[in-house]
MILUM-782501 format. One record per residue (C-alpha): chain; residue in one letter; x, y, z. Coordinates in nm, 2 decimals, padded with zeros to 4 digits. Example, Ala and Ser with C-alpha at 12.3 -4.5 7.8 and 13.67 -1.06 7.14 Angstrom:
# MILUM-782501
<pt chain="A" res="A" east="01.23" north="-00.45" up="00.78"/>
<pt chain="A" res="S" east="01.37" north="-00.11" up="00.71"/>
***
This chain:
# MILUM-782501
<pt chain="A" res="M" east="00.00" north="00.00" up="00.00"/>
<pt chain="A" res="V" east="00.13" north="00.34" up="-00.09"/>
<pt chain="A" res="F" east="00.17" north="00.60" up="00.19"/>
<pt chain="A" res="R" east="00.10" north="00.96" up="00.10"/>
<pt chain="A" res="G" east="00.23" north="01.15" up="00.39"/>
<pt chain="A" res="G" east="00.31" north="01.52" up="00.44"/>
<pt chain="A" res="S" east="00.16" north="01.80" up="00.63"/>
<pt chain="A" res="N" east="-00.09" north="01.89" up="00.36"/>
<pt chain="A" res="R" east="-00.45" north="01.86" up="00.47"/>
<pt chain="A" res="L" east="-00.70" north="01.70" up="00.23"/>
<pt chain="A" res="S" east="-00.97" north="01.90" up="00.07"/>
<pt chain="A" res="A" east="-01.30" north="01.79" up="-00.09"/>
<pt chain="A" res="L" east="-01.14" north="01.86" up="-00.43"/>
<pt chain="A" res="S" east="-00.82" north="01.67" up="-00.36"/>
<pt chain="A" res="I" east="-01.02" north="01.37" up="-00.23"/>
<pt chain="A" res="K" east="-01.22" north="01.35" up="-00.56"/>
<pt chain="A" res="S" east="-00.90" north="01.36" up="-00.76"/>
<pt chain="A" res="I" east="-00.75" north="01.05" up="-00.58"/>
<pt chain="A" res="K" east="-00.71" north="00.78" up="-00.84"/>
<pt chain="A" res="E" east="-00.42" north="00.57" up="-00.70"/>
<pt chain="A" res="P" east="-00.47" north="00.32" up="-00.41"/>
<pt chain="A" res="G" east="-00.29" north="00.41" up="-00.09"/>
<pt chain="A" res="R" east="-00.32" north="00.58" up="00.24"/>
<pt chain="A" res="Y" east="-00.35" north="00.96" up="00.22"/>
<pt chain="A" res="A" east="-00.27" north="01.17" up="00.53"/>
<pt chain="A" res="E" east="-00.52" north="01.43" up="00.65"/>
<pt chain="A" res="G" east="-00.31" north="01.53" up="00.95"/>
<pt chain="A" res="N" east="-00.31" north="01.43" up="01.32"/>
<pt chain="A" res="R" east="-00.30" north="01.06" up="01.23"/>
<pt chain="A" res="L" east="-00.62" north="01.07" up="01.04"/>
<pt chain="A" res="Y" east="-00.60" north="00.90" up="00.70"/>
<pt chain="A" res="L" east="-00.81" north="00.83" up="00.39"/>
<pt chain="A" res="R" east="-00.74" north="00.48" up="00.28"/>
<pt chain="A" res="F" east="-00.81" north="00.42" up="-00.09"/>
<pt chain="A" res="A" east="-00.82" north="00.04" up="-00.15"/>
<pt chain="A" res="P" east="-00.75" north="-00.12" up="-00.49"/>
<pt chain="A" res="C" east="-01.12" north="-00.22" up="-00.50"/>
<pt chain="A" res="R" east="-01.19" north="00.16" up="-00.53"/>
<pt chain="A" res="S" east="-01.34" north="00.19" up="-00.18"/>
<pt chain="A" res="K" east="-01.24" north="00.49" up="00.03"/>
<pt chain="A" res="Q" east="-01.24" north="00.47" up="00.41"/>
<pt chain="A" res="W" east="-01.14" north="00.70" up="00.70"/>
<pt chain="A" res="T" east="-00.90" north="00.56" up="00.96"/>
<pt chain="A" res="I" east="-00.73" north="00.69" up="01.26"/>
<pt chain="A" res="V" east="-00.40" north="00.56" up="01.39"/>
<pt chain="A" res="F" east="-00.31" north="00.57" up="01.76"/>
<pt chain="A" res="R" east="-00.07" north="00.43" up="02.01"/>
<pt chain="A" res="R" east="-00.20" north="00.25" up="02.32"/>
<pt chain="A" res="D" east="00.00" north="00.03" up="02.56"/>
<pt chain="A" res="G" east="00.31" north="00.07" up="02.35"/>
<pt chain="A" res="K" east="00.14" north="-00.07" up="02.03"/>
<pt chain="A" res="W" east="00.01" north="00.11" up="01.72"/>
<pt chain="A" res="H" east="-00.36" north="00.05" up="01.64"/>
<pt chain="A" res="E" east="-00.57" north="00.15" up="01.34"/>
<pt chain="A" res="M" east="-00.94" north="00.20" up="01.37"/>
<pt chain="A" res="G" east="-01.18" north="00.26" up="01.09"/>
<pt chain="A" res="L" east="-01.42" north="00.55" up="01.12"/>
<pt chain="A" res="G" east="-01.64" north="00.48" up="00.82"/>
<pt chain="A" res="S" east="-01.65" north="00.50" up="00.44"/>
<pt chain="A" res="L" east="-01.61" north="00.83" up="00.25"/>
<pt chain="A" res="G" east="-01.97" north="00.79" up="00.13"/>
<pt chain="A" res="D" east="-02.11" north="00.78" up="00.48"/>
<pt chain="A" res="I" east="-01.86" north="01.01" up="00.66"/>
<pt chain="A" res="S" east="-01.77" north="01.36" up="00.53"/>
<pt chain="A" res="L" east="-01.43" north="01.51" up="00.56"/>
<pt chain="A" res="K" east="-01.56" north="01.75" up="00.83"/>
<pt chain="A" res="R" east="-01.73" north="01.46" up="01.03"/>
<pt chain="A" res="A" east="-01.41" north="01.25" up="01.00"/>
<pt chain="A" res="R" east="-01.21" north="01.53" up="01.16"/>
<pt chain="A" res="E" east="-01.47" north="01.56" up="01.44"/>
<pt chain="A" res="L" east="-01.46" north="01.18" up="01.50"/>
<pt chain="A" res="A" east="-01.08" north="01.18" up="01.50"/>
<pt chain="A" res="D" east="-01.07" north="01.46" up="01.76"/>
<pt chain="A" res="L" east="-01.33" north="01.28" up="01.97"/>
<pt chain="A" res="H" east="-01.12" north="00.96" up="01.97"/>
<pt chain="A" res="R" east="-00.80" north="01.14" up="02.04"/>
<pt chain="A" res="Q" east="-00.96" north="01.30" up="02.34"/>
<pt chain="A" res="T" east="-01.07" north="00.96" up="02.46"/>
<pt chain="A" res="I" east="-00.72" north="00.83" up="02.42"/>
<pt chain="A" res="A" east="-00.57" north="01.13" up="02.60"/>
<pt chain="A" res="E" east="-00.81" north="01.06" up="02.90"/>
<pt chain="A" res="G" east="-00.68" north="00.70" up="02.91"/>
<pt chain="A" res="G" east="-00.97" north="00.54" up="02.73"/>
<pt chain="A" res="D" east="-00.97" north="00.29" up="02.45"/>
<pt chain="A" res="P" east="-01.19" north="00.39" up="02.16"/>
<pt chain="A" res="T" east="-01.19" north="00.04" up="02.01"/>
<pt chain="A" res="A" east="-01.33" north="-00.11" up="02.33"/>
<pt chain="A" res="E" east="-01.59" north="00.16" up="02.35"/>
<pt chain="A" res="R" east="-01.70" north="00.08" up="01.99"/>
<pt chain="A" res="R" east="-01.72" north="-00.29" up="02.07"/>
<pt chain="A" res="L" east="-01.93" north="-00.22" up="02.38"/>
<pt chain="A" res="E" east="-02.17" north="00.01" up="02.18"/>
<pt chain="A" res="L" east="-02.20" north="-00.25" up="01.90"/>
<pt chain="A" res="T" east="-02.28" north="-00.52" up="02.16"/>
<pt chain="A" res="K" east="-02.55" north="-00.30" up="02.32"/>
<pt chain="A" res="R" east="-02.70" north="-00.22" up="01.98"/>
<pt chain="A" res="T" east="-02.70" north="-00.59" up="01.89"/>
<pt chain="A" res="L" east="-02.87" north="-00.69" up="02.22"/>
<pt chain="A" res="R" east="-03.12" north="-00.41" up="02.18"/>
<pt chain="A" res="D" east="-03.21" north="-00.52" up="01.83"/>
<pt chain="A" res="Y" east="-03.24" north="-00.88" up="01.94"/>
<pt chain="A" res="A" east="-03.47" north="-00.78" up="02.23"/>
<pt chain="A" res="R" east="-03.69" north="-00.58" up="01.99"/>
<pt chain="A" res="S" east="-03.72" north="-00.87" up="01.74"/>
<pt chain="A" res="A" east="-03.79" north="-01.12" up="02.02"/>
<pt chain="A" res="S" east="-04.07" north="-00.90" up="02.16"/>
<pt chain="A" res="A" east="-04.22" north="-00.84" up="01.82"/>
<pt chain="A" res="A" east="-04.21" north="-01.22" up="01.74"/>
<pt chain="A" res="S" east="-04.39" north="-01.30" up="02.07"/>
<pt chain="A" res="R" east="-04.69" north="-01.07" up="01.99"/>
***
């Protein structure tokens, strides 16, 4: 995978012009990953417990550049406070899954 680093921030126009697969730096460890299958996904890279981690924030079609910056700031704040954004995401997904299961079970029993 090609790494496109630098201090240049991405813009809506520069994102549209991306044609080559790779990882394009937005700044502050926020990246736009452009896969060979033509999908574009926002990721944030962070260090926790001495190891580097990468967490997806969502696809470019679902998450705008502005929203990706907001989410990255939110996750950086969580990390600075000693939290783990990946663990928080897993917990939220588990809650959502259990809530959906409970709704479907109650609808089926009616």
